[in-house]
Structures are given as structure tokens and as C-alpha cells.
FIMAR-493920 format. One record per residue (C-alpha): residue number from 1; residue in three letters; x negated, y negated, z negated. Coordinates in nm, 2 decimals. Example, Ala and Ser with C-alpha at 12.3 -4.5 7.8 and 13.67 -1.06 7.14 Angstrom:
% residues 2
<1, ALA, <-1.23, 0.45, -0.78>>
<2, SER, <-1.37, 0.11, -0.71>>
This chain:
% residues 510
<1, MET, <4.87, -4.86, 9.18>>
<2, MET, <4.96, -5.16, 9.39>>
<3, LYS, <5.34, -5.21, 9.44>>
<4, LEU, <5.43, -5.18, 9.81>>
<5, ARG, <5.70, -5.44, 9.79>>
<6, HIS, <5.43, -5.70, 9.77>>
<7, CYS, <5.29, -5.60, 10.11>>
<8, LYS, <5.35, -5.82, 10.42>>
<9, HIS, <5.47, -5.69, 10.75>>
<10, GLY, <5.28, -5.71, 11.08>>
<11, GLY, <4.95, -5.56, 11.20>>
<12, VAL, <4.76, -5.28, 11.03>>
<13, SER, <4.81, -5.43, 10.68>>
<14, LEU, <4.70, -5.29, 10.35>>
<15, CYS, <5.07, -5.19, 10.30>>
<16, ASP, <5.06, -4.98, 10.62>>
<17, MET, <4.74, -4.81, 10.52>>
<18, LEU, <4.87, -4.72, 10.18>>
<19, MET, <5.19, -4.58, 10.33>>
<20, ILE, <4.98, -4.37, 10.58>>
<21, ILE, <4.76, -4.24, 10.30>>
<22, THR, <5.06, -4.16, 10.08>>
<23, THR, <5.23, -3.97, 10.36>>
<24, LEU, <4.92, -3.76, 10.42>>
<25, LEU, <4.87, -3.68, 10.06>>
<26, VAL, <5.23, -3.58, 9.98>>
<27, PRO, <5.21, -3.23, 10.12>>
<28, LEU, <4.90, -3.16, 9.90>>
<29, SER, <5.12, -3.19, 9.59>>
<30, TYR, <5.31, -2.88, 9.69>>
<31, ALA, <5.00, -2.67, 9.62>>
<32, SER, <4.99, -2.78, 9.26>>
<33, PRO, <5.04, -2.53, 8.98>>
<34, SER, <5.38, -2.69, 8.90>>
<35, PHE, <5.50, -2.61, 9.24>>
<36, LEU, <5.38, -2.25, 9.22>>
<37, SER, <5.59, -2.21, 8.91>>
<38, GLU, <5.90, -2.26, 9.13>>
<39, PRO, <5.86, -1.99, 9.40>>
<40, ILE, <6.03, -2.00, 9.73>>
<41, VAL, <6.20, -1.67, 9.81>>
<42, THR, <6.32, -1.67, 10.17>>
<43, LYS, <6.38, -1.30, 10.25>>
<44, PRO, <6.59, -1.05, 10.06>>
<45, ARG, <6.38, -0.81, 9.86>>
<46, HIS, <6.61, -0.52, 9.93>>
<47, SER, <6.64, -0.58, 10.30>>
<48, ARG, <6.79, -0.24, 10.40>>
<49, LEU, <7.07, -0.26, 10.14>>
<50, PHE, <7.12, -0.62, 10.20>>
<51, LYS, <7.17, -0.57, 10.57>>
<52, SER, <7.42, -0.29, 10.51>>
<53, ALA, <7.61, -0.50, 10.25>>
<54, LEU, <7.65, -0.78, 10.50>>
<55, GLU, <7.81, -0.54, 10.75>>
<56, GLN, <8.07, -0.40, 10.51>>
<57, GLU, <8.43, -0.45, 10.61>>
<58, ASN, <8.74, -0.37, 10.41>>
<59, LEU, <8.52, -0.26, 10.13>>
<60, ASN, <8.63, 0.02, 9.90>>
<61, LYS, <9.00, 0.03, 9.94>>
<62, GLN, <8.99, 0.28, 9.65>>
<63, GLN, <8.86, -0.01, 9.43>>
<64, SER, <9.20, -0.19, 9.45>>
<65, ASP, <9.22, -0.20, 9.07>>
<66, LEU, <8.92, -0.44, 9.05>>
<67, TRP, <9.15, -0.73, 8.98>>
<68, THR, <9.40, -0.54, 8.77>>
<69, PRO, <9.41, -0.67, 8.41>>
<70, LEU, <9.30, -0.43, 8.14>>
<71, VAL, <9.58, -0.21, 7.99>>
<72, ASN, <9.66, -0.24, 7.63>>
<73, GLN, <9.40, -0.03, 7.45>>
<74, GLY, <9.58, -0.01, 7.12>>
<75, TRP, <9.41, -0.29, 6.93>>
<76, LYS, <9.52, -0.64, 6.83>>
<77, PRO, <9.33, -0.93, 6.67>>
<78, CYS, <9.32, -0.90, 6.30>>
<79, ILE, <9.15, -1.18, 6.10>>
<80, ASP, <9.37, -1.24, 5.80>>
<81, SER, <9.22, -1.18, 5.46>>
<82, THR, <9.32, -0.86, 5.27>>
<83, SER, <9.34, -1.05, 4.94>>
<84, THR, <9.63, -1.25, 4.81>>
<85, SER, <9.60, -1.62, 4.91>>
<86, LEU, <9.48, -1.81, 4.60>>
<87, PRO, <9.35, -2.16, 4.55>>
<88, LEU, <8.98, -2.20, 4.61>>
<89, PRO, <8.77, -2.17, 4.29>>
<90, ASP, <8.54, -2.46, 4.19>>
<91, SER, <8.24, -2.49, 4.42>>
<92, SER, <7.90, -2.37, 4.31>>
<93, GLY, <7.73, -2.64, 4.52>>
<94, TYR, <7.65, -2.73, 4.88>>
<95, ILE, <7.51, -2.50, 5.15>>
<96, GLN, <7.31, -2.66, 5.44>>
<97, VAL, <7.18, -2.47, 5.74>>
<98, PHE, <6.97, -2.59, 6.03>>
<99, LEU, <7.04, -2.39, 6.34>>
<100, ASP, <6.81, -2.35, 6.63>>
<101, GLY, <6.85, -2.17, 6.97>>
<102, GLY, <7.10, -2.24, 7.25>>
<103, LEU, <7.47, -2.29, 7.22>>
<104, ASN, <7.56, -1.92, 7.17>>
<105, GLN, <7.29, -1.85, 6.92>>
<106, GLN, <7.40, -2.15, 6.72>>
<107, ARG, <7.76, -2.03, 6.74>>
<108, MET, <7.67, -1.70, 6.58>>
<109, GLY, <7.46, -1.89, 6.32>>
<110, ILE, <7.76, -2.10, 6.23>>
<111, CYS, <7.98, -1.79, 6.17>>
<112, ASP, <7.71, -1.63, 5.95>>
<113, ALA, <7.66, -1.96, 5.76>>
<114, VAL, <8.03, -1.98, 5.68>>
<115, ALA, <8.03, -1.62, 5.55>>
<116, VAL, <7.73, -1.70, 5.33>>
<117, ALA, <7.91, -2.00, 5.19>>
<118, LYS, <8.20, -1.77, 5.11>>
<119, ILE, <7.97, -1.52, 4.94>>
<120, LEU, <7.82, -1.79, 4.72>>
<121, ASN, <8.15, -1.97, 4.66>>
<122, ALA, <7.97, -2.28, 4.79>>
<123, THR, <8.09, -2.59, 4.99>>
<124, PHE, <7.98, -2.56, 5.35>>
<125, VAL, <7.82, -2.87, 5.51>>
<126, ILE, <7.89, -2.91, 5.89>>
<127, PRO, <7.55, -2.78, 6.02>>
<128, TYR, <7.27, -2.96, 6.18>>
<129, LEU, <7.18, -2.84, 6.53>>
<130, GLU, <6.81, -2.84, 6.60>>
<131, VAL, <6.67, -2.98, 6.92>>
<132, ASN, <6.59, -2.68, 7.13>>
<133, PRO, <6.24, -2.70, 7.29>>
<134, VAL, <6.37, -2.55, 7.61>>
<135, TRP, <6.70, -2.73, 7.66>>
<136, LYS, <6.60, -3.05, 7.48>>
<137, ASP, <6.95, -3.12, 7.37>>
<138, THR, <7.02, -3.36, 7.09>>
<139, SER, <7.39, -3.29, 7.05>>
<140, TYR, <7.55, -3.27, 6.71>>
<141, PHE, <7.81, -3.02, 6.60>>
<142, GLU, <8.09, -3.27, 6.65>>
<143, ASP, <7.97, -3.34, 7.00>>
<144, ILE, <8.05, -2.98, 7.09>>
<145, PHE, <8.30, -2.84, 6.85>>
<146, ASP, <8.64, -2.98, 6.73>>
<147, ALA, <8.55, -3.04, 6.37>>
<148, ASP, <8.90, -3.12, 6.26>>
<149, HIS, <9.03, -2.79, 6.40>>
<150, PHE, <8.73, -2.61, 6.25>>
<151, MET, <8.80, -2.75, 5.90>>
<152, ASN, <9.18, -2.70, 5.93>>
<153, VAL, <9.16, -2.33, 6.03>>
<154, LEU, <8.92, -2.25, 5.75>>
<155, LYS, <9.07, -2.47, 5.48>>
<156, ASP, <9.21, -2.17, 5.28>>
<157, ASP, <8.88, -1.98, 5.30>>
<158, ILE, <8.61, -2.22, 5.20>>
<159, SER, <8.55, -2.59, 5.12>>
<160, ILE, <8.39, -2.78, 5.41>>
<161, VAL, <8.25, -3.13, 5.42>>
<162, ARG, <8.13, -3.33, 5.72>>
<163, GLU, <7.84, -3.49, 5.53>>
<164, LEU, <7.68, -3.46, 5.20>>
<165, PRO, <7.79, -3.71, 4.92>>
<166, ASP, <7.55, -4.00, 4.86>>
<167, GLU, <7.38, -3.83, 4.57>>
<168, TYR, <7.24, -3.57, 4.81>>
<169, ALA, <7.18, -3.80, 5.10>>
<170, TRP, <6.81, -3.73, 5.08>>
<171, SER, <6.86, -3.37, 5.19>>
<172, THR, <6.78, -3.41, 5.56>>
<173, ARG, <6.59, -3.22, 5.82>>
<174, GLU, <6.30, -3.47, 5.80>>
<175, TYR, <6.28, -3.42, 5.42>>
<176, TYR, <6.23, -3.05, 5.45>>
<177, ALA, <5.98, -3.08, 5.73>>
<178, SER, <5.75, -3.31, 5.53>>
<179, ALA, <5.66, -3.08, 5.24>>
<180, ILE, <5.75, -2.77, 5.04>>
<181, ARG, <6.08, -2.83, 4.87>>
<182, SER, <6.24, -2.64, 4.58>>
<183, THR, <6.59, -2.68, 4.73>>
<184, ARG, <6.49, -2.52, 5.06>>
<185, VAL, <6.53, -2.14, 5.10>>
<186, LYS, <6.28, -2.04, 5.35>>
<187, ASN, <6.24, -1.67, 5.30>>
<188, ALA, <6.58, -1.54, 5.39>>
<189, PRO, <6.51, -1.20, 5.57>>
<190, LEU, <6.66, -1.10, 5.90>>
<191, HIS, <7.00, -0.94, 5.84>>
<192, ALA, <7.00, -1.01, 5.46>>
<193, SER, <7.26, -0.84, 5.24>>
<194, GLU, <7.53, -1.02, 5.04>>
<195, ASN, <7.33, -0.93, 4.72>>
<196, TRP, <7.02, -1.09, 4.86>>
<197, TYR, <7.20, -1.43, 4.87>>
<198, LEU, <7.36, -1.38, 4.53>>
<199, GLU, <7.02, -1.30, 4.38>>
<200, HIS, <6.80, -1.56, 4.56>>
<201, VAL, <7.03, -1.85, 4.66>>
<202, SER, <7.27, -1.87, 4.37>>
<203, PRO, <7.00, -1.97, 4.13>>
<204, VAL, <6.90, -2.26, 4.36>>
<205, LEU, <7.26, -2.38, 4.37>>
<206, GLU, <7.29, -2.36, 3.99>>
<207, SER, <6.97, -2.56, 3.94>>
<208, TYR, <7.01, -2.83, 4.20>>
<209, GLY, <7.37, -2.82, 4.33>>
<210, ILE, <7.24, -2.77, 4.68>>
<211, ALA, <7.05, -2.52, 4.89>>
<212, ALA, <6.92, -2.57, 5.24>>
<213, ILE, <6.86, -2.24, 5.43>>
<214, SER, <6.61, -2.28, 5.71>>
<215, PRO, <6.53, -2.10, 5.93>>
<216, PHE, <6.88, -1.96, 5.97>>
<217, SER, <6.93, -1.73, 6.27>>
<218, HIS, <7.04, -1.37, 6.23>>
<219, ARG, <7.01, -1.40, 5.85>>
<220, LEU, <7.32, -1.20, 5.75>>
<221, ALA, <7.36, -0.82, 5.79>>
<222, PHE, <7.63, -0.66, 6.00>>
<223, ASN, <7.65, -0.35, 5.78>>
<224, ASN, <7.78, -0.29, 5.43>>
<225, MET, <7.98, -0.61, 5.43>>
<226, SER, <8.32, -0.64, 5.26>>
<227, VAL, <8.63, -0.64, 5.50>>
<228, ASP, <8.71, -1.00, 5.41>>
<229, ILE, <8.36, -1.13, 5.49>>
<230, GLN, <8.37, -0.95, 5.82>>
<231, ARG, <8.71, -1.09, 5.91>>
<232, LEU, <8.60, -1.44, 5.81>>
<233, ARG, <8.32, -1.42, 6.05>>
<234, CYS, <8.56, -1.31, 6.32>>
<235, LYS, <8.80, -1.59, 6.23>>
<236, VAL, <8.52, -1.85, 6.26>>
<237, ASN, <8.40, -1.72, 6.60>>
<238, PHE, <8.73, -1.65, 6.77>>
<239, GLU, <8.97, -1.90, 6.61>>
<240, ALA, <8.79, -2.19, 6.43>>
<241, LEU, <8.52, -2.27, 6.69>>
<242, THR, <8.70, -2.45, 6.97>>
<243, PHE, <8.54, -2.71, 7.19>>
<244, VAL, <8.61, -3.08, 7.18>>
<245, PRO, <8.89, -3.21, 7.40>>
<246, HIS, <8.68, -3.35, 7.68>>
<247, ILE, <8.50, -3.02, 7.73>>
<248, ARG, <8.84, -2.83, 7.74>>
<249, ASN, <8.98, -3.09, 7.98>>
<250, LEU, <8.69, -3.05, 8.22>>
<251, GLY, <8.70, -2.67, 8.19>>
<252, ASP, <9.08, -2.67, 8.27>>
<253, LEU, <9.01, -2.89, 8.57>>
<254, LEU, <8.74, -2.65, 8.70>>
<255, VAL, <8.96, -2.34, 8.64>>
<256, ASN, <9.25, -2.51, 8.83>>
<257, ARG, <9.03, -2.59, 9.12>>
<258, LEU, <8.89, -2.23, 9.13>>
<259, ARG, <9.24, -2.08, 9.12>>
<260, PHE, <9.37, -2.33, 9.39>>
<261, PRO, <9.09, -2.38, 9.64>>
<262, VAL, <9.05, -2.73, 9.76>>
<263, VAL, <8.84, -2.93, 10.01>>
<264, GLN, <8.66, -3.25, 9.95>>
<265, SER, <8.84, -3.57, 10.04>>
<266, ASP, <8.67, -3.85, 10.23>>
<267, ASP, <8.71, -4.08, 9.93>>
<268, VAL, <8.48, -3.94, 9.66>>
<269, THR, <8.60, -4.13, 9.36>>
<270, GLY, <8.65, -3.99, 9.02>>
<271, THR, <8.95, -3.76, 8.98>>
<272, GLU, <9.03, -3.79, 9.35>>
<273, TYR, <8.71, -3.61, 9.43>>
<274, LEU, <8.89, -3.29, 9.53>>
<275, LYS, <9.25, -3.31, 9.62>>
<276, GLN, <9.35, -3.14, 9.94>>
<277, VAL, <9.48, -2.78, 9.88>>
<278, VAL, <9.34, -2.53, 10.13>>
<279, ASP, <9.59, -2.29, 10.29>>
<280, THR, <9.46, -1.95, 10.17>>
<281, LYS, <9.77, -1.76, 10.27>>
<282, GLY, <9.69, -1.40, 10.32>>
<283, ILE, <9.36, -1.39, 10.14>>
<284, LYS, <9.34, -1.10, 9.90>>
<285, GLY, <9.30, -1.20, 9.54>>
<286, ARG, <9.42, -1.55, 9.60>>
<287, GLY, <9.40, -1.75, 9.28>>
<288, LYS, <9.15, -1.51, 9.11>>
<289, PHE, <8.78, -1.57, 9.04>>
<290, VAL, <8.47, -1.41, 8.89>>
<291, ALA, <8.26, -1.60, 8.64>>
<292, LEU, <7.90, -1.49, 8.70>>
<293, HIS, <7.62, -1.57, 8.45>>
<294, LEU, <7.29, -1.52, 8.64>>
<295, ARG, <7.07, -1.57, 8.34>>
<296, PHE, <6.77, -1.61, 8.56>>
<297, ASP, <6.60, -1.92, 8.43>>
<298, LYS, <6.22, -1.96, 8.40>>
<299, ASP, <6.21, -1.85, 8.03>>
<300, MET, <6.40, -1.53, 8.11>>
<301, ALA, <6.18, -1.45, 8.41>>
<302, ALA, <5.86, -1.51, 8.21>>
<303, HIS, <5.97, -1.32, 7.90>>
<304, SER, <6.07, -1.01, 8.09>>
<305, ALA, <5.73, -0.97, 8.25>>
<306, CYS, <5.89, -0.80, 8.55>>
<307, ASP, <5.81, -0.85, 8.92>>
<308, PHE, <6.08, -1.04, 9.11>>
<309, GLY, <5.93, -1.04, 9.46>>
<310, GLY, <5.78, -1.39, 9.45>>
<311, GLY, <5.43, -1.27, 9.53>>
<312, LYS, <5.10, -1.34, 9.37>>
<313, ALA, <5.17, -1.71, 9.32>>
<314, GLU, <5.49, -1.63, 9.12>>
<315, LYS, <5.31, -1.36, 8.91>>
<316, LYS, <5.03, -1.60, 8.82>>
<317, ALA, <5.26, -1.88, 8.74>>
<318, LEU, <5.48, -1.67, 8.51>>
<319, ALA, <5.18, -1.52, 8.34>>
<320, ARG, <5.04, -1.87, 8.27>>
<321, TYR, <5.38, -1.99, 8.14>>
<322, ARG, <5.42, -1.67, 7.93>>
<323, LYS, <5.08, -1.73, 7.77>>
<324, ALA, <5.14, -2.10, 7.70>>
<325, ILE, <5.48, -2.05, 7.55>>
<326, TRP, <5.46, -1.72, 7.37>>
<327, GLN, <5.08, -1.68, 7.33>>
<328, GLY, <5.07, -1.31, 7.39>>
<329, ARG, <5.38, -1.22, 7.19>>
<330, VAL, <5.57, -1.08, 7.49>>
<331, LEU, <5.57, -0.70, 7.43>>
<332, ASN, <5.71, -0.63, 7.77>>
<333, SER, <5.39, -0.75, 7.93>>
<334, ARG, <5.22, -0.42, 7.81>>
<335, PHE, <5.44, -0.22, 8.04>>
<336, THR, <5.43, -0.19, 8.42>>
<337, ASN, <5.71, -0.32, 8.63>>
<338, GLU, <5.82, 0.03, 8.71>>
<339, GLU, <5.84, 0.13, 8.34>>
<340, LEU, <6.04, -0.19, 8.26>>
<341, ARG, <6.28, -0.12, 8.54>>
<342, ASN, <6.33, 0.24, 8.45>>
<343, GLN, <6.41, 0.13, 8.09>>
<344, GLY, <6.66, -0.13, 8.22>>
<345, ARG, <6.46, -0.42, 8.08>>
<346, CYS, <6.44, -0.64, 8.39>>
<347, PRO, <6.71, -0.90, 8.46>>
<348, LEU, <6.89, -0.86, 8.79>>
<349, THR, <6.80, -1.12, 9.05>>
<350, PRO, <7.09, -1.31, 9.22>>
<351, GLU, <7.04, -1.08, 9.52>>
<352, GLU, <7.07, -0.77, 9.31>>
<353, ILE, <7.38, -0.88, 9.13>>
<354, GLY, <7.53, -0.96, 9.47>>
<355, LEU, <7.45, -0.61, 9.60>>
<356, LEU, <7.61, -0.46, 9.28>>
<357, LEU, <7.93, -0.67, 9.33>>
<358, THR, <7.95, -0.57, 9.70>>
<359, ALA, <7.90, -0.20, 9.60>>
<360, LEU, <8.18, -0.22, 9.35>>
<361, GLY, <8.42, -0.34, 9.61>>
<362, PHE, <8.43, -0.72, 9.58>>
<363, GLU, <8.50, -0.87, 9.93>>
<364, ASN, <8.29, -1.15, 10.06>>
<365, ASN, <8.57, -1.41, 10.02>>
<366, THR, <8.57, -1.35, 9.64>>
<367, ARG, <8.53, -1.68, 9.46>>
<368, LEU, <8.23, -1.68, 9.22>>
<369, TYR, <8.18, -1.94, 8.95>>
<370, LEU, <7.81, -1.97, 8.85>>
<371, ALA, <7.80, -2.01, 8.47>>
<372, SER, <7.42, -2.06, 8.45>>
<373, HIS, <7.14, -2.29, 8.36>>
<374, LYS, <6.89, -2.38, 8.63>>
<375, VAL, <6.80, -2.07, 8.83>>
<376, TYR, <6.43, -2.00, 8.86>>
<377, GLY, <6.34, -2.05, 9.22>>
<378, GLY, <6.63, -2.27, 9.29>>
<379, GLU, <6.86, -2.25, 9.59>>
<380, ALA, <6.61, -2.03, 9.77>>
<381, ARG, <6.65, -1.76, 9.50>>
<382, ILE, <7.03, -1.78, 9.53>>
<383, SER, <7.05, -1.78, 9.91>>
<384, ALA, <7.09, -1.40, 9.94>>
<385, LEU, <7.38, -1.40, 9.69>>
<386, ARG, <7.54, -1.69, 9.88>>
<387, LYS, <7.52, -1.50, 10.21>>
<388, LEU, <7.70, -1.21, 10.05>>
<389, PHE, <7.95, -1.43, 9.88>>
<390, PRO, <7.99, -1.77, 10.05>>
<391, ASN, <8.26, -1.90, 9.81>>
<392, ILE, <8.02, -1.98, 9.52>>
<393, GLU, <8.11, -2.27, 9.30>>
<394, ASP, <7.97, -2.44, 9.00>>
<395, LYS, <8.03, -2.76, 8.80>>
<396, LYS, <7.87, -2.98, 9.06>>
<397, SER, <8.06, -2.84, 9.36>>
<398, LEU, <8.39, -2.85, 9.18>>
<399, ALA, <8.38, -3.19, 9.00>>
<400, SER, <8.25, -3.53, 9.08>>
<401, ALA, <7.97, -3.71, 8.90>>
<402, VAL, <8.23, -3.93, 8.72>>
<403, GLU, <8.42, -3.63, 8.60>>
<404, ARG, <8.09, -3.47, 8.47>>
<405, ALA, <7.96, -3.79, 8.32>>
<406, GLN, <8.01, -3.69, 7.95>>
<407, ILE, <7.81, -3.36, 7.99>>
<408, ASN, <7.53, -3.49, 8.21>>
<409, GLY, <7.19, -3.43, 8.05>>
<410, LYS, <7.34, -3.23, 7.77>>
<411, ALA, <7.26, -2.86, 7.81>>
<412, SER, <7.48, -2.75, 7.51>>
<413, LEU, <7.78, -2.94, 7.65>>
<414, SER, <7.72, -2.79, 7.99>>
<415, ALA, <7.69, -2.45, 7.84>>
<416, ALA, <8.02, -2.51, 7.65>>
<417, VAL, <8.20, -2.59, 7.98>>
<418, ASP, <8.06, -2.27, 8.13>>
<419, TYR, <8.17, -2.07, 7.83>>
<420, TYR, <8.52, -2.22, 7.85>>
<421, VAL, <8.56, -2.14, 8.22>>
<422, SER, <8.42, -1.79, 8.18>>
<423, MET, <8.67, -1.72, 7.91>>
<424, HIS, <8.95, -1.81, 8.16>>
<425, SER, <8.81, -1.61, 8.45>>
<426, ASP, <8.97, -1.29, 8.57>>
<427, ILE, <8.64, -1.11, 8.54>>
<428, PHE, <8.31, -1.20, 8.37>>
<429, ILE, <7.98, -1.04, 8.46>>
<430, SER, <7.63, -1.12, 8.34>>
<431, ALA, <7.31, -1.03, 8.53>>
<432, SER, <7.14, -0.92, 8.21>>
<433, PRO, <7.20, -0.90, 7.83>>
<434, GLY, <7.14, -1.22, 7.62>>
<435, ASN, <7.32, -1.45, 7.39>>
<436, MET, <7.57, -1.57, 7.65>>
<437, HIS, <7.64, -1.21, 7.76>>
<438, ASN, <7.68, -1.10, 7.40>>
<439, ALA, <7.91, -1.38, 7.30>>
<440, MET, <8.13, -1.34, 7.61>>
<441, VAL, <8.15, -0.96, 7.59>>
<442, GLY, <8.26, -0.99, 7.22>>
<443, HIS, <8.51, -1.27, 7.28>>
<444, ARG, <8.67, -1.11, 7.59>>
<445, THR, <8.68, -0.77, 7.41>>
<446, TYR, <8.87, -0.94, 7.12>>
<447, LEU, <9.13, -1.07, 7.37>>
<448, ASN, <9.12, -0.75, 7.59>>
<449, LEU, <8.99, -0.93, 7.90>>
<450, LYS, <8.79, -0.76, 8.18>>
<451, THR, <8.41, -0.78, 8.16>>
<452, ILE, <8.17, -0.59, 8.38>>
<453, ARG, <7.85, -0.48, 8.19>>
<454, PRO, <7.58, -0.38, 8.44>>
<455, ASN, <7.41, -0.05, 8.38>>
<456, MET, <7.07, -0.20, 8.38>>
<457, ALA, <6.86, 0.13, 8.36>>
<458, LEU, <7.05, 0.29, 8.64>>
<459, LEU, <7.03, -0.02, 8.86>>
<460, GLY, <6.66, -0.06, 8.79>>
<461, GLN, <6.60, 0.29, 8.92>>
<462, LEU, <6.82, 0.25, 9.22>>
<463, PHE, <6.66, -0.08, 9.33>>
<464, MET, <6.31, 0.08, 9.30>>
<465, ASN, <6.42, 0.35, 9.55>>
<466, ARG, <6.32, 0.19, 9.87>>
<467, SER, <6.45, 0.48, 10.08>>
<468, ILE, <6.81, 0.49, 9.94>>
<469, ASN, <7.08, 0.42, 10.19>>
<470, TRP, <7.39, 0.21, 10.13>>
<471, SER, <7.63, 0.49, 10.10>>
<472, ASP, <7.43, 0.66, 9.82>>
<473, PHE, <7.36, 0.33, 9.65>>
<474, GLN, <7.73, 0.24, 9.65>>
<475, ALA, <7.83, 0.58, 9.52>>
<476, ALA, <7.57, 0.57, 9.24>>
<477, ALA, <7.66, 0.22, 9.14>>
<478, VAL, <8.03, 0.29, 9.12>>
<479, LYS, <7.98, 0.60, 8.92>>
<480, GLY, <7.73, 0.43, 8.69>>
<481, GLN, <7.97, 0.14, 8.62>>
<482, LYS, <8.26, 0.37, 8.53>>
<483, ASN, <8.40, 0.27, 8.19>>
<484, ARG, <8.18, -0.05, 8.18>>
<485, ALA, <8.45, -0.30, 8.28>>
<486, GLY, <8.61, -0.37, 7.95>>
<487, LYS, <8.68, -0.04, 7.79>>
<488, ILE, <8.66, -0.07, 7.41>>
<489, LYS, <8.32, 0.02, 7.27>>
<490, MET, <8.32, 0.07, 6.89>>
<491, ARG, <8.04, -0.11, 6.70>>
<492, GLU, <7.76, 0.12, 6.60>>
<493, ASP, <7.52, 0.09, 6.31>>
<494, LYS, <7.35, -0.25, 6.29>>
<495, GLN, <7.51, -0.38, 6.61>>
<496, SER, <7.64, -0.73, 6.62>>
<497, ILE, <8.00, -0.80, 6.52>>
<498, TYR, <8.00, -1.08, 6.77>>
<499, THR, <7.93, -0.85, 7.06>>
<500, TYR, <8.12, -0.55, 6.94>>
<501, PRO, <8.42, -0.68, 6.74>>
<502, VAL, <8.59, -0.34, 6.71>>
<503, PRO, <8.69, -0.23, 6.45>>
<504, ASP, <8.59, -0.53, 6.22>>
<505, CYS, <8.79, -0.80, 6.40>>
<506, VAL, <9.09, -0.60, 6.52>>
<507, CYS, <9.35, -0.36, 6.38>>
<508, GLN, <9.51, -0.07, 6.55>>
<509, GLN, <9.86, -0.14, 6.67>>
<510, ASP, <10.15, 0.05, 6.53>>
């Protein structure tokens, strides 16, 4: 195509004609499949409830305990080993793992991998993080987590090295991708037992001095584990894995600006981006905020196979995406939208989570921090939530481009900041279960912090009832959320220790 800067001015030149043609053609691009994959939702889907929610004043005075911290529930963190502290025995070799998924899935994989190294009495190599095909992040472990802190906290539990010694330098991700290798353990079953690793991985270590386990995601069981192995997993997750200083610093900056509302100054430069404190005297809940994880990205919407009100264009776009990415492996697509909603298998839309928060008694001046990746449908999808709660913030609204420079284009670093801010919020709520939800529920349970877990099945049924009025919806929502705001839930058979850390990671107080 000819470069327009070479055109001359004056008359109806070739440049003018090109510009006219370009202007006429631009609107046609919006009819392309790529545009249809990002639907525009301009009207609330639950218009009757939405209208009533907007009219609420002095909501639920009986819900005044919303911001009250959780009472002591009789548990305290408990991660110390039950065995006497002894010097580490000689290592049996090196354990490598290659971790896929997003930040929170990788976090759980790290915890499991440390436990496996302990089981095998092996030296743990700081893990390699795969490039996620969705987030496309090339960050290394040490870009996200404080490696020095990690190694120091675990120094009495296992041996850890940042890199393999020169004699094993050949053991790279590329090496294992090129052919079948005797040092690669590829057949680790999901939720494998301690004995499986002793029987199948120990011989590899004995023969070669190194074993690379890949894939490694959910490869260690939660049941029938020794107390010390369970506590070690807890220690890694809740104590050893801290973020690098610049992530913590940015997180602290965001938390401070959420607790002390500010307005933008005229001079948008670096740390002076937001500096004038707003007078919020008299506002209920001053200094408090809710971290909200919408979990409504394109992948989630497609994988759920639910109807989100975007019309035929959205349904077709999501179906095409689902087929291209998962090639018919989405089991949910075999069920109708009504069946999925009755089972609580549809993620809540931003509008629906806004209606839930309003029903629970959160006033419209509540500050919300959006801890989410890109929302499917963009700002149009969020608009209903923003009308209910105008004080919505995120990283971009709270910090300047200069302040965000070190995390720009890095999905894992961005997610780490969201994790940090969410851990410092007064209340955390996720629109649907997932890795972020699971990690946050577990971590906040460990520290006895308030977390609202939506009753997905009940809400799915309520939102399908088109004739329900606000009073009935509110009463049902409040009743359905009882005991779902941080009350201790004991881990059940085969459930994740990272989501339900009681009783494995805590002890009863005297």
C-alpha cells in the first residue's frame, strides 16, 4: 500500500482519494468475525432487577456487619515440621519441573514440586515457567517471585539451586521437546501418591542424577500424605512464595490509593500522577475496599458454553472459538443454558455480580478494585456494574504508565499485582470459581480474612426467574450467602489443600 505521507496537498489528489476510500471502508471492518468475537452489550440483561437496584437507598441497615472483620475461629497457621530439625541428608539428584498455566496454577505446581523433591530427597531446581498460549507471558520464576526469600524460608527443608551445574546444562526445555529422553518423566498421573514417585522417579535419579517431570500440573495427591509433606506444601504457598519488591511496591501504592481516595493532578508525571486527597468525610466505610475478580475473559466465556445475553453473534463467535481452541472437548456444550445455570456452572457476568453485591447491602459508594484480566466484551460489558458502583478502580486508573512500566505486557506480573492487592483488601469476591478464586480463598482462609463465595447454583436459578421482584431476590440472595463470607470450611476428601487449608495448614488454638 502507498504511504500517504508521500502525497501532495492541493486539488483532488491521489492522497485525497485514498483517504476518502479508507474512510468509507473502515466501518466495514466492524462486521468482521474478529469484531463479532467482542460483543457490545448496551442494555442490562436483568432490567427489572437492575432498575430496582439503582433505586435502592440506605440499603440493608441490618447488613452493617459487612465490613466487620472475621472473628477468631479457633485456628492459627501451623507449618512447622513435626520432626526434630536435622541436617539435610545427601541429595539423591536434581528435580526439574516445567510448569504451564497462569500464575496461580503455576503457584500450586511449585508447592507440589517442592513436596515431591522432599519425598525423593532431591535437590529442587528453581522451576521453568512455560509460555502460556493464552497470556503469552515469557516471565521467569525470578521475575515474579523473590528467589532469595524462597530459598531462605525453605533452606532447612530441602536443597534448592537456581540453575543446574554445568554437567547437566543440557537438560533444557528444548532438549526434552526434541525427542524422547530417558531422564524425562512424562507419565506422572494426576494426583499421584508419594509411593508412585518413590517407585517411578527414584530409579531415574539413581541412574542419571537428574529427573525432569513434565507435564507437571496437579501431579501430587491431596489425600494420604504425611503431616510433614502437607505442612511443607502450606509453608511454600503461604510463606515462601512472596513477590519481587517492585510488585509489592506497586501493590502497596495501589492499596494506599484505594484506602485514601485521590484525584488526578494536572501534572501527570510518574509518582505525582495521583496526589490530591479527596475529602471523604462522612462516607460510610471510608478507607475500605472490595477486591473483585470478574473472571470473565474470552476463554472463560467460551469454555462455560453458557448464554451471556450477547445475541446470536456472540453465541456463534464463542462457538467458533470453542471449536478452534478445545476441538469439541468442552463437556459443558452438551448441556442447555438452563441446565448449566441450574447446576451453577455459568460464571456471573459483571452485571450479575453487581446485583449480588447490591442485594448483600453494599452501598453504591463502595470502592471496588477490579482484579481481572481483560473482560470479554470490554467496557460495554462492565457498564452495568459501573452504574451500580461508580467507584471502580483498577491498575490503570490508580497508577500512571510510568508506575506500571515494569509490568506492562506481562500478564503474570499483572496478575501478581492483582493477587497482592486482593490479599490486602477488606473483602474479596470472585464471580466464579477458578485458579485465582481457589488460591485467594485458601490464602485468605489461612489468614482468617473475609471472602465472599457466591452460591452459583442458587444465583443461576434466581437470574433465570424473569418474574422475580427485587425484594424476593434480595431475601433469597442474603439467605443463600449465609456462612459463605469466610466461615471455616474443612477440607473434604480429594479437595485441594490450597483452597481448603483447614486442617492441614493450621492448628487449633489452645
